N, C-alpha and C positions, 0 to 999 in steps of 0.2 A: 336580078338574076345574075348579072356579070360579076357582081361582088361575091356572091356565093360560090360561083365557079372558081374564082380566084382563090378563094379560101380553101376549097377542096384540093386544088392543084398544089397549093402551098403545103398543105398537110401531107400530101402524098409524097412530095420531094423530101420533106423532113424525115418521113419514115424510111425512105430509100437511103438517105444519107446515114441514118442511124444504123442500118444493117451493113452498110459498106465500111464503116470506120473500123470495127474490130477485125475484119479480114485484112485490112491494109497494115495493121500494127504487127501481125505475126511475121517473123523473118523466115525466109525460105532457106532451108538447109541446102548446103552444097553437096551435090551428089558426086560420088566417086566415079572416076573415069571408067573403071571396069565394071563394077557391080552396081554402080549408082548409089551406094550406101555411104554414108558419111563416116570417115574414119574416126575412131575413138582412140584417144591418147591415154595410155596407162601410166600411172605415176611410177617413178623410179623407186626401187626398193632401197630403203635407208640401210646403210651398213652399220652393223652394231659396233659401238665404240668399246674398246678394251679399257676397263678401269683397273688401276694399279692395285695389286693385292694389299690388303691392310697389314701394317707392320706387326710382327708378333708381340703379344703382350709380355711385359717384363716378368721374369720369374719371381714369385714371392719368396723372400728370404724366410728360412725357418725361424719361428719365434723362440727367442732364447728363454729357457726355463729359469724362472727366478727361484733363488734358494728359499726353502721352507723356513718360516719364521721360527726363532728359537723358542723352545717351550717355556711358558711363564713359570717363574719360581713358585714353589708350593708355599701357600700361606701357612705360617706357623700358627698353631692353635692358640686362641686367646686365653690368657691366664685368667682364671676366675678370681675376682676380688672378693674378699670376705664381706658378707652382708653387714650393713651398719647395725649397731646396737639399737634396739627399739627405744623410742623417745618416751620419757616419763609421762604418765597420764596426768593431764591437767584437770584439776578438780573444777567442776563448773562453779562460776561465780554466782553468789547469791544475789538475786535481783532485789534491789531496794524498792519499796513502794513509791510510785511517783507522787510528788507533792500536789496537794489539792489546788486547782486553778484559782487564782486570785479573783475575787468578784469584780465584774466590770464597773468602772466608774461611770455613773450617770452624767451625761453631758448637761451642763448648765446653760440654758438659753441666754444669749448675749443681747442686751438691748440695743447695742450699737451695731449698725450694719457694717459689713466688711468694707474696708477702704479700697476703692478702685479709682486710681488717678488716671487711668488710660483715657487719653483724649481730653482731659481737663486742663484748665489753666488757672493760675493763682488770681484771686480777685484783688485787684489793686485799688486801694483807697487813698484819696487825697485828704490828708489829715491837717487840721489847723495847727497853728503854733501853740505850745503849751501856755496857758494864761491863768496860772494859779496865783491867787492873791491871799495874803495873810498866813497865819500859822495853821497847820493842819490840826483839826480837832480830834480828840480821842473818842472816836465814834464806837459805841457798844450797841451793836444790833445783832439780833438772832439771824442765823443763817446767812452770815456775811461772808463773802468770798475772800480768801486771804490775798494780799498783794501778790501780783505776778512778778517773777524775776525774769528779765530778758524780754525779747520781743514776743508778740502774740503769734500763735500758730497760724499759718496761712490757711485760708479757706479756698478750696478747689471748686471751680464752677465750669460749666461748659463755655466754649468760645462764643463771643457775641453777646454776652450778658452786659447790660448797661443799667444805669440809674433811670428807671422808667417813672420815677416820681418827680423828676425835676420839672418845676414850674407848673405842676398839676394842682387842681383846686383842693382846698382844705376846709373842712367843717369842724365844729367842736361842740361839746356839751355846754361850753361857756360861750355864748354868742357875743358877749362884750368883754374881751380880754382886759385885764388891768393895765398891762403894758404891751405895746406892739400890736401887730396885725397877724392874722392867721397865715397870710401868704408868706411870712418869713420862714415858716416851717419847711417850705420846698424851694426857697429862692437860691440855694447854693452857698449861702454865707454861713459858715459854721465857726467863725472866729470867736464868738462868745462875748464880744464887746457890746456896749450899749447900742441899742438899735438893731441888734442882730437876733434877738430872741423875743418870744411871746410869753407873757405871764398870765396864767389862768387863775381862777379863784380857788379857794381852799376846798379840802375834801376830794372825793373821787371825781376826776375829770378825764376826758378823752379828747384826742384829735383824730380826724379821719381823713384819709387821702383817697380821692377817686382817680384811679389810673386811666380812666376813659375807655378801657378795654381790658379784657381778660389776659393775663400773662402768667407764664410759668415763673414763680418767684423763687429765687435761690438764697437771698439774704436781705435782712432788714438792719440798718445801722441807725441808732438814735443817739443824739447829743442833747442832754437836758440843759445843764448849766455847769460848765467845767471851769468857771473862774474861781470856784471854791470847792473844797472837798466835801461832797454831799452824797448821801444815799437817798434816792427816791424810792418811796415805799409802794408796794403792791403794783409793780410794773407787769402789765399784761399786754401781749401783742396778739391780735386775732386777724384773720383774713376771711373774706366772705364773698359771695356772689351778688348780693344785693346791699343797698345802702342802709337798710334797716337791720342788717346783721341777723336775719332769720334763716335764710337759705345757705346751706353748706358752710356753716361757720366752723372754723378750725383755729385752735389755739396753738401758736408756734413758740410762745414764751410766757412763763408765769412764775414769779417769785413771791407770790402772796402765800406764805406758809401757813397762815391761820384763817384763810378765806374771809378776811375782813372786808373785802370788796365784793363778796357775793358771787365771784366768777369761778369758784372752785379752788381747791388747794393745789398750789403749784409745786413742781419739783426743782425749779431753778433757783439759784442762789442770788441773794441781794449783792449789789456791787457798788463800788465807789465811783461816781461819775468822773470821767477824765477827758482830756483833749482827744483821745483815741476813739471815743464813742463806744457804745455797746454793740458788738457784731453778733447778730443772731442768725444762724443757719436756718433755712426754710425747706430745703430739699425738693425744690421744683414744684411746690403746690400751685395749682392754677386758680387765680382769683382776680377780681377787679378792685375790690375795696380792702384797705388796710386801716385797722383801728388800733390805737395805742392808749392804754390806761395808765394812770398814776394817782397816788393818794397822798400828796404832800411829801416832805422830805425832812431830813434831820435838822435843818436849819429853820424852817418855817412851814406853814401849812399850804403854801401856794405850790402851783405846778408850772414848771417851765419847759419850753421846747425851743432849742436853738436850731436844730436841723434834723430831718428824717430823710433817709435815702432808701429806696427799694430797688434791689438789683433783680432784673428778670429779663425774659425774652419770650417771643411768641413761639 
């Protein structure tokens, strides 16, 4: 109970103080001695300032009159020139009839493809020393290529082409050669001396090289027997995909002009064997097996092979 009374008294005091505070803040006005009114002070009247009169504007001078421009001289009338005499009439030229168009010449197809040496390199061959013995014979053969003057034309092939026949296995239609062994055909020795060539029996014979894999072939070079000027007859070179020459057989050289070997009539010429060998372009045909035929020569009926190189790449 005492606490509640104290709270009530405290609140009453706070209310009383709240009412008394505004009354204390107002100032009491001083009363006038006579009437008790507070005198009011009036502000003094401001005297007007005299501004100086503006200076008179300068008188504008009268504009001088410019003299009138002199009148333009009168243009003299243009003298009329006499009209030119009329040009003589040109007679129209008689049109001559146009000549009849010449008949178009029919294009003859070329068997040779266009030469494109872009990106190709020259095939470099390692040739043996010339090893010709005896007096050249007067050879009279049909379809014989005339002797060449100057160096052989270069053969252009893709970069990276190598002799893929080097050291590869060789088989033959004559299993028992008269002289030498079949491995001499790919041993790299093409000098033509004794012991560097193999001699097969008379008649049509062949040697065959297994490249062990299919290659794109660009050239075949063959040396028969260049110690003596000879012409080897019915030279035929074929490539195939199988050892029996049944699948995809393609002939890349054939100078059998009368089909005496039974492999078809060839369009290539017979040639005189030399230390340069016979370079046969193949144009990139893909094959694994290469077979070379011959049918005797102008000196005897035997068949000889000193070296065969096959240039290709995968």
